[in-house]
C-alpha positions in Angstrom: 3.4 -34.4 -132.9 0.3 -32.3 -133.5 -0.3 -32.1 -129.8 3.2 -30.9 -129.3 2.8 -28.1 -131.9 -0.4 -27.0 -130.3 1.3 -26.8 -127.0 4.1 -24.8 -128.5 1.7 -22.4 -130.1 -0.1 -21.6 -126.8 0.2 -18.1 -125.7 2.5 -17.7 -122.7 0.6 -16.7 -119.6 1.1 -13.2 -118.5 2.2 -12.5 -115.0 -0.4 -11.1 -112.5 -1.0 -7.5 -113.2 -0.1 -5.2 -110.3 -2.8 -2.6 -111.2 -5.0 -3.3 -108.2 -2.3 -2.6 -105.6 -1.3 0.5 -107.5 -4.8 1.8 -107.5 -5.2 1.2 -103.7 -1.9 3.0 -103.0 -3.0 6.0 -105.2 -6.3 6.2 -103.4 -4.6 6.1 -100.0 -2.1 8.7 -101.1 -4.9 11.0 -102.4 -6.9 10.5 -99.2 -3.8 11.5 -97.1 -3.3 14.6 -99.2 -7.0 15.5 -98.8 -6.9 15.0 -95.0 -3.7 17.1 -94.8 -5.3 19.9 -96.8 -8.4 19.8 -94.6 -6.2 20.1 -91.5 -4.4 23.0 -93.1 -7.7 24.7 -93.7 -9.0 24.1 -90.2 -5.7 25.4 -88.7 -5.9 28.5 -90.9 -9.4 29.2 -89.7 -8.4 28.7 -86.1 -5.5 31.1 -86.5 -7.0 33.7 -88.8 -10.6 33.6 -87.5 -10.1 35.3 -84.1 -7.7 37.9 -85.7 -10.2 38.8 -88.4 -13.2 39.0 -85.9 -11.1 41.1 -83.5 -10.1 43.5 -86.3 -13.7 43.7 -87.5 -15.1 44.4 -84.0 -12.4 47.1 -83.4 -13.1 48.8 -86.7 -16.8 48.7 -86.0 -16.4 50.2 -82.6 -14.0 53.0 -83.9 -16.4 53.8 -86.8 -19.4 54.0 -84.4 -17.6 56.3 -82.0 -16.4 58.5 -84.9 -19.9 58.7 -86.2 -21.2 59.9 -82.9 -18.4 62.4 -82.0 -17.3 63.9 -85.4 -20.6 65.6 -86.1 -20.2 67.6 -82.9 -16.7 68.9 -83.8 -16.3 72.3 -85.3 -15.0 72.4 -88.8 -11.8 74.0 -87.7 -10.9 71.0 -85.5 -12.4 68.3 -87.8 -9.6 66.9 -90.0 -12.1 65.4 -92.4 -13.1 68.8 -93.6 -9.7 69.9 -95.0 -8.0 66.5 -95.7 -8.7 64.4 -98.8 -8.9 61.3 -96.7 -10.5 60.3 -93.4 -8.5 59.6 -90.3 -10.1 56.8 -88.3 -10.0 57.0 -84.6 -10.2 60.8 -84.2 -13.6 60.6 -82.6 -12.5 57.8 -80.3 -9.5 59.9 -79.1 -11.7 62.9 -78.5 -14.2 60.8 -76.6 -11.5 59.3 -74.4 -10.2 62.8 -73.6 -13.7 64.0 -72.9 -14.4 61.2 -70.5 -11.1 61.9 -68.7 -12.1 65.6 -68.5 -15.5 64.7 -67.0 -13.8 62.4 -64.5 -11.3 65.1 -63.5 -14.2 67.6 -63.0 -16.2 65.2 -60.8 -13.2 64.6 -58.6 -13.3 68.1 -57.2 -16.0 69.9 -55.1 -17.4 72.0 -58.0 -17.8 68.9 -60.2 -19.5 66.9 -57.5 -21.9 69.8 -56.8 -22.8 70.0 -60.5 -23.3 66.2 -60.7 -25.5 66.2 -57.6 -27.6 69.0 -59.0 -28.0 67.2 -62.3 -29.0 63.9 -60.5 -31.5 65.8 -58.5 -33.1 67.2 -61.6 -33.2 63.8 -63.2 -34.7 62.4 -60.0 -37.8 64.6 -60.3 -38.7 63.1 -63.7 -40.9 60.1 -63.3 -39.7 57.9 -66.1 -36.2 59.3 -66.7 -35.2 58.8 -63.0 -35.9 55.0 -63.2 -34.0 54.6 -66.5 -31.1 56.7 -65.2 -30.9 54.8 -61.9 -30.9 51.4 -63.6 -28.2 52.4 -66.1 -26.1 54.0 -63.4 -26.2 50.9 -61.3 -25.2 48.7 -64.2 -22.2 50.9 -65.1 -21.1 51.1 -61.5 -21.3 47.3 -61.2 -19.3 46.7 -64.4 -16.7 49.4 -63.7 -16.5 48.5 -59.9 -16.3 52.1 -59.0 -17.3 51.6 -55.5 -15.9 48.0 -55.2 -19.2 46.6 -53.9 -20.1 44.3 -56.8 -16.7 43.2 -57.8 -16.1 39.4 -58.2 -13.8 38.6 -55.3 -13.4 34.8 -55.4 -14.5 31.8 -57.4 -16.2 28.8 -55.7 -18.2 25.7 -56.3 -21.9 25.4 -55.2 -24.3 22.5 -55.4 -26.7 24.0 -57.9 -29.3 23.4 -59.3 -29.5 20.1 -57.4 -27.6 18.2 -54.8 -24.6 16.5 -56.3 -24.4 18.9 -59.3 -21.6 21.4 -58.9 -21.7 24.8 -60.6 -19.1 27.5 -60.8 -20.1 30.6 -58.8 -18.6 34.1 -58.3 -18.5 35.3 -54.7 -19.3 39.0 -55.0 -19.4 40.2 -51.4 -20.9 39.6 -47.9 -24.6 39.5 -47.8 -26.3 42.8 -47.1 -27.1 43.6 -43.5 -30.8 43.9 -44.4 -30.9 40.4 -45.9 -29.2 38.9 -42.8 -31.7 40.6 -40.5 -34.7 39.2 -42.5 -33.5 35.6 -42.6 -34.3 33.4 -39.6 -30.9 31.7 -39.4 -27.9 33.5 -38.1 -25.3 31.9 -40.4 -22.6 33.7 -42.2 -24.1 34.4 -45.6 -22.3 35.4 -48.7 -23.6 36.8 -52.0 -22.8 34.6 -55.0 -23.6 35.0 -58.7 -24.5 31.8 -60.5 -24.0 32.2 -64.3 -26.5 30.2 -66.3 -25.4 30.7 -69.9 -22.7 31.6 -72.3 -23.2 35.3 -71.6 -21.8 35.9 -68.0 -24.3 38.7 -67.0 -27.2 36.2 -67.2 -27.6 34.2 -64.0 -28.9 34.1 -60.4 -27.9 36.2 -57.4 -28.2 34.0 -54.3 -27.5 34.4 -50.6 -26.1 31.2 -49.3 -24.2 30.1 -46.2 -20.5 30.4 -46.5 -20.0 26.7 -45.5 -22.0 25.6 -48.6 -19.5 27.3 -50.9 -16.3 25.4 -51.8 -13.7 28.1 -52.5 -11.2 27.1 -55.2 -7.9 28.5 -56.3 -9.0 29.8 -59.7 -8.9 33.3 -61.2 -12.1 35.0 -62.3 -10.7 35.1 -65.9 -10.2 31.3 -66.0 -13.7 30.7 -64.5 -15.3 33.1 -67.1 -13.4 31.3 -69.9 -14.8 28.0 -68.8 -18.4 29.4 -68.7 -18.2 31.3 -72.0 -16.7 28.4 -73.9 -19.2 25.9 -72.5 -16.4 24.0 -70.8 -14.3 23.6 -73.9 -11.6 25.9 -72.7 -10.2 26.3 -69.2 -7.1 26.0 -67.0 -4.5 23.3 -67.4 -5.3 19.7 -66.6 -3.3 19.7 -63.4 -5.4 22.6 -62.2 -8.6 20.8 -63.1 -7.6 17.7 -61.1 -6.8 19.9 -58.1 -10.1 21.6 -58.4 -11.9 18.3 -58.6 -10.3 17.1 -55.4 -11.3 20.3 -53.6 -14.9 19.9 -54.9 -15.4 16.8 -52.7 -17.6 17.8 -49.7 -15.9 17.7 -46.3 -18.1 15.0 -45.0 -17.5 12.8 -48.0 -13.7 13.3 -47.7 -13.8 12.5 -44.0 -15.8 9.3 -44.7 -13.3 8.3 -47.4 -10.4 8.9 -45.1 -12.0 6.9 -42.3 -12.7 4.0 -44.7 -9.1 3.8 -45.8 -7.5 0.6 -44.5 -4.3 0.9 -42.4 -1.2 -1.1 -43.5 -1.3 -4.7 -42.4 -5.1 -4.9 -41.9 -7.5 -7.0 -43.8 -11.1 -6.2 -44.9 -13.9 -7.9 -43.1 -15.7 -10.6 -45.1 
């Protein structure tokens, strides 16, 4: 009887507490929320970053040009002198109009005569003529005024070692003086091999045309690959086509010759 009473007085066993599964689910839920917020932040940076940097660079360029041009304007034509606020871009517009006027003047006989006289005067100055000549060549190359240093095609070249392919820009045919000095009589082309994230840095090489594998890629796509370090480029289908074209002709011929015909068996 006493044992029965003791058994009746025992506290009923509580069911298993579901607190542990609830804690795990709350942790998973908070982790997913944090990951989603992080993705939102990264997406916002990717979208807003280029826009903000572009706006900053444009504003900096406009402010710089305004700072150079506005001090030369007479007070009558300077809107900052009689307006309570500044108008950004006035100096830039005047600079563009001035450059167009200079270009129009140099297009006629009088302008070319004045330009030649000025260049002759600069050519008599020992240090100034070197600086002016270098700067003029750089501007002519960038603007492609004469069309001699313009990137014409994009190709692949085994550089800096055999089996390592690099993107090159084919600029023009090799100069006649270069062809005369070289012992071989092969068809040479002038290529520019970029070596860094900044396209103007690289090597100018004179190589045989047969060593350059020309590819169907625009200069803009090639420059995008180089500047981004290979992270950005054309579509995947274009990349596969370019990889197929990068195979040397002798290797492609050997691979084609080694392909078994239907119904044949390999030698053992």
